[in-house]
C-alpha positions in Angstrom: 105.2 74.0 106.1 102.5 75.9 105.1 101.0 74.9 102.1 99.5 77.4 99.7 97.6 77.4 96.4 99.7 79.4 94.2 101.5 78.7 90.8 105.3 79.4 91.2 105.6 80.2 87.5 102.9 82.7 87.7 104.2 84.6 91.1 107.5 84.6 89.2 105.8 86.8 86.1 104.1 89.1 88.8 107.5 89.6 90.3 109.0 90.5 87.3 106.2 93.1 86.3 106.7 94.5 89.7 110.4 94.8 89.5 110.2 96.2 85.9 107.9 98.9 87.0 109.8 99.7 90.2 112.8 100.1 88.5 111.3 102.5 86.2 109.9 104.8 89.0 112.4 108.0 89.5 113.1 107.3 92.8 116.2 109.0 94.7 118.7 108.1 97.4 116.5 107.7 100.2 114.1 105.1 102.1 111.4 105.0 99.4 114.0 103.9 96.9 115.7 101.8 99.9 112.5 100.2 100.6 111.8 99.2 96.9 115.4 98.1 95.8 115.7 95.8 99.1 112.6 94.0 97.0 114.3 93.9 94.0 117.5 92.6 96.0 115.2 89.4 97.1 113.7 89.1 93.6 117.1 89.0 92.1 118.1 86.3 95.2 115.0 84.2 95.1 114.7 84.1 91.2 118.2 84.3 90.3 117.4 87.3 87.3 120.7 88.9 86.7 119.0 91.7 85.2 117.4 93.0 88.2 121.2 92.9 89.5 122.7 94.9 86.6 119.8 97.8 86.6 120.6 98.2 90.3 124.3 98.2 89.8 124.1 100.8 87.0 121.6 102.9 89.0 123.9 102.9 92.3 127.2 103.7 90.1 125.2 106.5 88.5 124.0 107.9 91.8 127.4 107.6 93.0 128.5 109.8 90.1 126.2 112.7 90.4 126.7 112.4 94.2 125.0 111.2 97.5 123.1 112.9 100.2 123.6 113.0 103.7 123.2 110.1 105.7 120.1 109.9 108.1 118.6 106.6 109.8 116.1 106.8 106.9 118.8 107.0 103.9 120.5 104.1 105.7 117.6 101.5 104.0 120.0 102.3 100.7 122.2 100.1 102.7 120.0 96.8 101.9 120.8 97.1 98.1 124.4 97.7 98.9 124.7 94.5 100.9 123.2 92.3 98.0 125.7 94.5 95.2 128.6 93.6 97.5 127.9 90.2 98.1 126.9 89.5 94.2 130.4 91.4 93.0 132.8 91.8 95.8 133.2 95.2 94.6 134.9 97.5 97.2 132.9 100.4 96.2 129.8 99.2 97.8 131.3 97.9 100.8 132.9 101.3 101.3 129.7 102.8 101.1 128.2 100.1 103.3 130.9 100.5 106.2 130.5 104.5 105.7 126.6 104.2 106.7 127.3 101.9 109.5 129.9 104.4 111.1 127.1 106.7 110.8 124.6 104.6 112.8 127.5 103.5 115.1 129.1 106.9 115.8 126.9 109.7 114.6 123.2 109.0 114.7 121.4 110.5 117.5 120.3 108.1 120.2 118.5 108.4 123.5 117.8 106.4 126.5 119.8 103.2 126.5 121.7 103.8 123.2 118.4 103.9 121.0 118.3 105.2 117.5 116.1 108.4 117.3 113.9 108.4 114.3 115.8 110.6 111.8 114.5 111.9 108.1 117.3 114.7 107.6 120.3 116.2 109.0 118.2 117.9 111.4 116.9 117.0 115.3 113.4 115.9 113.4 111.7 114.2 116.4 113.8 114.2 119.8 114.0 111.1 121.5 111.1 109.5 119.7 111.4 105.9 118.6 109.3 104.5 115.2 108.9 101.0 114.2 110.2 102.3 110.8 114.0 102.2 112.1 114.0 98.7 112.4 113.4 98.2 108.7 115.8 101.2 107.6 118.8 100.7 110.4 118.6 97.7 112.8 117.7 95.1 110.1 120.6 96.8 108.1 123.2 96.5 110.9 122.3 92.7 111.5 122.8 92.0 107.8 126.0 93.7 107.6 127.2 92.6 111.2 126.6 88.5 110.2 128.2 89.3 107.0 131.4 90.7 108.0 131.3 88.6 111.6 130.9 91.5 113.4 129.7 89.9 116.8 129.3 93.7 118.1 127.2 95.0 115.2 124.9 92.0 115.6 124.7 92.7 119.5 123.9 96.2 118.7 121.4 95.3 115.9 119.5 93.3 118.7 119.9 95.6 121.4 117.6 98.0 118.7 115.1 95.3 118.3 114.9 94.4 122.0 114.2 98.5 123.1 111.9 99.2 119.7 109.7 96.1 121.0 109.8 97.6 124.9 108.9 100.8 123.4 106.7 100.5 120.9 104.4 96.8 121.4 101.1 96.5 123.4 102.2 93.7 125.2 98.0 93.6 126.2 97.1 93.4 122.4 100.1 92.4 121.0 99.9 95.3 118.2 102.4 97.8 117.9 102.2 101.5 118.2 103.4 103.6 115.3 106.0 106.0 117.7 107.1 106.3 121.0 107.9 109.8 122.6 110.6 109.5 125.3 110.3 112.8 126.6 106.7 112.6 127.3 107.1 108.7 128.0 103.8 108.4 125.7 103.1 106.9 122.6 101.4 110.4 121.1 98.2 109.6 119.1 98.4 106.1 120.4 97.3 104.6 117.1 98.0 100.9 115.7 98.9 102.1 112.1 99.3 99.2 109.7 102.4 99.7 108.1 104.5 100.4 111.8 102.9 96.5 112.4 104.7 95.6 109.3 108.0 97.3 109.6 108.1 95.3 112.5 106.4 91.9 111.8 108.3 91.9 108.7 112.1 92.8 110.5 111.5 90.5 113.3 110.4 87.4 111.0 113.8 88.0 109.5 116.2 87.7 112.3 116.0 84.0 112.2 116.7 83.7 108.7 119.7 85.8 108.8 121.3 85.2 111.8 123.3 81.7 112.0 122.2 80.1 115.8 119.9 82.7 116.7 118.6 81.0 119.7 122.7 81.7 121.2 121.5 85.1 121.3 119.0 86.1 124.2 117.4 88.9 122.7 116.6 86.9 120.1 114.0 85.5 122.4 112.2 88.3 123.1 111.9 89.0 119.3 110.6 85.2 118.6 107.9 85.9 121.1 107.0 89.5 120.6 106.4 88.2 116.6 104.4 85.1 117.9 102.0 87.4 120.0 101.5 90.2 117.1 100.7 87.9 114.6 98.2 86.0 116.7 96.7 89.7 117.1 96.8 90.6 113.3 95.2 87.1 112.3 92.1 88.4 113.9 92.3 91.5 112.3 92.5 90.7 108.8 89.3 92.0 106.4 87.4 90.0 104.0 88.8 91.3 101.1 92.5 90.2 102.2 93.9 93.2 103.7 94.4 94.8 107.0 93.3 98.4 107.5 95.7 101.5 107.9 94.5 101.8 111.6 94.5 98.2 112.6 91.7 97.8 115.3 89.3 100.6 113.1 87.1 99.0 110.5 86.2 102.1 109.1 90.0 102.6 107.9 90.6 101.7 104.3 92.7 98.7 103.5 96.5 99.5 102.7 98.6 97.3 100.7 102.1 97.5 101.9 101.0 96.9 105.7 99.4 93.8 104.4 102.8 93.0 102.1 104.7 92.9 105.1 102.5 91.3 107.5 102.0 88.4 105.0 105.5 88.1 104.2 106.6 88.1 108.4 103.7 85.3 108.6 105.4 83.3 105.5 108.7 83.6 107.2 107.4 82.6 110.6 106.0 79.4 109.2 103.2 78.4 111.7 100.8 76.5 110.0 97.8 77.4 111.6 98.3 80.3 109.7 98.0 79.1 106.3 94.2 80.2 105.6 95.0 83.4 106.3 98.1 83.6 104.3 96.2 82.6 101.2 93.4 84.8 101.8 95.7 87.7 102.3 98.0 86.6 99.5 95.1 86.7 97.2 93.8 90.1 98.4 97.5 91.3 97.6 97.6 90.0 94.2 93.9 91.8 93.4 96.0 95.0 94.0 98.8 94.7 91.8 98.1 96.0 88.0 99.2 94.2 84.9 102.1 96.5 84.4 103.5 95.7 88.1 102.1 99.0 90.0 100.9 98.1 93.7 97.7 99.7 94.2 96.0 101.3 97.3 99.6 102.1 99.3 99.6 105.2 101.8 101.5 107.6 101.0 104.5 108.9 103.7 102.7 109.2 107.2 104.5 111.0 110.2 103.3 109.9 114.0 99.9 111.9 113.3 98.1 113.8 116.2 95.0 111.6 115.8 93.0 108.9 113.9 91.5 111.2 111.4 95.0 112.2 110.3 95.6 108.5 109.5 92.4 108.0 107.7 93.0 111.2 105.3 96.6 110.0 104.0 96.2 109.2 100.6 96.6 105.9 98.6 96.3 107.3 94.9 100.0 106.9 93.9 102.8 104.4 93.2 105.2 104.1 96.5 108.5 102.7 96.8 107.6 100.8 100.0 104.8 99.5 98.7 106.4 98.2 95.4 109.3 96.8 98.1 107.3 95.3 100.3 105.1 93.3 98.2 108.4 92.0 96.3 109.4 90.8 99.7 105.9 89.0 100.3 105.8 87.7 97.0 109.4 86.4 97.2 109.4 85.0 100.5 106.2 82.9 98.9 108.3 81.9 96.3 110.8 80.7 98.3 108.8 78.5 100.9 107.4 76.9 97.8 110.6 76.2 96.8 111.6 74.9 100.6 108.4 72.5 99.8 109.1 71.1 96.9 112.9 70.3 98.2 111.3 68.4 101.5 
């Protein structure tokens, strides 16, 4: 197992501060909140702190009363919180919302090619026949969790199918890195940028498949996922910077260090558990902790980023404000480390 120099008690204090800041953010029912509250859910699952669950439930119940938005691929990210709420409370209202989102993904979401989910952020046809790495977190990983929870083999298989095609469309097998997006109409990767957070979406969600899916080796697509993650992390470790962060454009040294991408990548390394990654994880964990303020705000997180036209577009995305995805991916990382420490202590 990975051996890391970190104090579990101190990490839990940092987690508590990040959770508190996150729950006090004025987030709405959309993907930023979906990622943020996924992180809070993981914090609850790892620490057992009931206050986190109770505050998420209160927020969710209030939102149900005031009215929920139309489903898109991105709003399905809120399903992660709902899975945790349902598993812990067994309340039908949470399952109903989960099934509504699954019905959207299965029967109404736009698809192209071999039933590949098109990335959508509104009720419009935002990005015709485009495949983005983000979709793995917002929809495919959510489908996988629900499929396992409900013992729905067809749902599990569709989730793995999405992983399979996103890998084929977005990962450069020569470098191991992932492009931000793929345009099926033009058969290209548009600006062809190895964007940091896209690689985090891919790495983190792939690293969770083997932890969520019982006997994953019985599913042939899992072998594809496992090898994809292996090669991606092998490439990423060599791009880690001296400050413990990865750049918002991974292979362009002048680009700024970006914390949400770094958190997702570190979490993936911890989940994968390759002993040779230990020194990289330690360095990146230190870099991540250096970018969390005393009140739990995660710093240096890039704002929302479309598939930009060129590298300058990525470099100009601001990183001044706290973002839900930065809070959530940081919590995913810190909880993965605490979980790893717990496994080590039990072995």
